[in-house]
Each structure stands twice: as structure tokens, then as C-alpha cells.
FIKOL-506059 format. One line per 3 residues: number of its first residue (from 1); their letters; for each residue x, y, z of N, C-alpha, C. Coordinates in steps of 0.05 Angstrom, whole numbers. Each point is the difference from the previous one (the first is absolute). Layout:
REM residues N
NUM) a) X:Y:Z:X:Y:Z:X:Y:Z | ...
This chain:
REM residues 81
1) mre) -432:-308:-1854:-29:-5:-2:-7:-25:17 | 18:-20:0:-6:-24:16:-4:7:29 | 17:17:10:-3:8:28:-26:15:5
4) ffa) -7:17:-19:-25:15:2:-24:-19:3 | 0:-20:-17:-23:-19:2:2:-19:24 | 25:-6:8:3:-18:23:-11:13:26
7) van) 3:26:2:-10:13:25:-28:11:-3 | -11:-3:-24:-28:10:-4:-19:-15:18 | -19:15:10:-19:-12:19:-28:-5:-12
10) gtt) -1:2:-26:-26:-4:-13:-15:25:-6 | 9:23:10:-14:25:-4:14:17:-21 | 22:-9:-11:14:16:-21:-14:-3:-26
13) tra) 3:20:-16:-13:0:-27:21:0:-22 | -9:-3:-24:18:2:-23:12:28:-1 | -15:20:8:11:27:0:23:2:20
16) dal) -3:-13:23:22:-1:20:25:-13:-12 | -5:-22:-13:22:-15:-13:14:17:-21 | -16:14:-17:11:17:-20:16:23:12
19) ahw) -11:12:22:14:22:13:27:-10:12 | 0:-24:11:25:-12:11:20:-5:-23 | -10:-11:-21:18:-6:-23:12:25:-11
22) sat) -17:21:-4:10:25:-10:21:13:18 | -5:-2:26:18:12:20:27:-14:1 | 0:-26:-6:25:-15:3:13:-6:-27
25) rga) -12:8:-22:10:-7:-27:28:10:-5 | 7:24:10:26:12:-6:21:-8:21 | -7:-17:19:18:-7:21:23:-18:-11
28) epr) 22:0:15:22:-17:-8:-8:-30:2 | 11:-16:-18:-7:-29:2:8:-11:27 | -16:-17:11:6:-12:26:17:-24:-5
31) lid) 15:-8:21:16:-24:-1:-19:-24:-4 | 9:-19:-15:-15:-25:-4:11:-20:20 | -18:-13:15:8:-19:20:17:-23:-11
34) qqf) 16:-12:17:18:-21:-7:-13:-23:-15 | -24:-8:8:-13:-23:-13:-8:5:-29 | 1:25:-9:-7:8:-27:25:6:-16
37) eln) 19:-19:1:27:4:-12:-2:5:-30 | -17:-15:-14:-2:4:-29:-11:28:-6 | -19:10:16:-10:27:-5:22:21:4
40) rft) 16:-3:21:22:19:5:20:-1:-22 | 7:-25:-8:19:-3:-22:-10:13:-25 | -26:-5:-7:-11:11:-25:1:30:0
43) rdw) -9:13:22:1:29:2:28:11:-3 | 19:-12:14:27:10:-1:13:-5:-27 | -6:-23:-12:11:-7:-27:-9:20:-21
46) heq) -26:6:1:-10:19:-21:10:28:5 | 6:7:25:12:27:5:28:0:-12 | 15:-22:1:27:-1:-10:1:-5:-30
49) npg) -21:-11:-11:-2:-7:-29:-26:10:-12 | -4:26:-2:-26:11:-8:-10:-11:-27 | 18:-7:-18:-9:-10:-26:0:-30:-2
52) gsr) 5:-13:22:1:-29:1:-27:-14:-4 | 1:-24:-10:-25:-15:-5:-5:-18:24 | -24:-10:0:-8:-19:21:17:-25:-1
55) eem) 6:-10:-24:17:-23:-3:28:4:12 | 11:24:-5:26:7:11:-1:1:31 | -21:11:10:-4:2:29:-1:-29:12
58) lag) -15:-17:-13:-3:-27:10:26:-16:-1 | 16:5:-21:27:-12:-2:17:10:23 | -1:26:6:14:11:23:-9:-12:26
61) wkq) -26:-4:3:-12:-12:24:11:-28:4 | 0:-16:-21:10:-27:2:30:-1:9 | 15:19:-12:28:1:8:3:9:29
64) yrs) -16:20:8:0:10:28:-8:-22:19 | -21:-15:-6:-9:-22:18:19:-23:1 | 18:-3:-19:19:-22:1:23:6:19
67) lpa) 2:25:9:21:7:19:-8:-8:28 | 19:-6:18:-7:-5:28:-13:25:12 | -19:-4:17:-16:22:12:18:21:14
70) dvr) 22:-9:12:16:19:15:18:17:-18 | 1:-5:-26:17:16:-18:-16:15:-21 | -26:-2:1:-17:15:-19:2:29:6
73) rgp) 6:16:-21:5:28:4:-22:18:-12 | -17:-11:-15:-21:15:-13:-2:-9:-29 | -15:15:-17:-5:-8:-27:26:-3:-16
76) vsv) 0:-19:-17:23:-4:-19:-7:16:-25 | 17:19:-6:-4:17:-23:3:-16:-26 | -12:10:-22:4:-12:-26:29:-2:-7
79) idr) 15:20:8:29:2:-6:15:-22:16 | -10:-7:23:14:-20:17:-2:-28:-11 | -19:-5:-18:-3:-28:-10:20:-7:-20
């Protein structure tokens, strides 16, 4: 949706936005850019820990962020803690 609005030239309508949203709703999740590391971590963590809480995810994030950047491998599972 961000891209849709970024390229909008002022003539698009809410109906156009709704049509775009409906057409792309079932699409595969897009990669999250590097600068949004927390967002990527959160998405991946919840995929690995579907019943996990926000507090558990944040504990995993703190552990993940404490690692040197060159050895970070992805979300730390609840089991890994």
C-alpha cells in the first residue's frame, strides 16, 4: 500500500486503493528492508513461536540484539533461551 500511495499522482480514489489492496491481499509477504530489523525479527519470531507472547518476543529481541551483527542468524526461539 505504501508503494501505491507513493506513486499516486493525486487522481487515485479510495476505490482505486481498495481495488489495489484487494488484489494484493493474498500475495506472499514481501521482504522487509534491512533498516526495519525489529519488524523482520518480529514477523519471523511469531512464525516460529505462534503461541508466544509479546514479552517473550521482546526478550528474544534483546538476546538477538546483544549478539554481534555478523553472527545474528534470525529470531531466537523460546526454546533457545
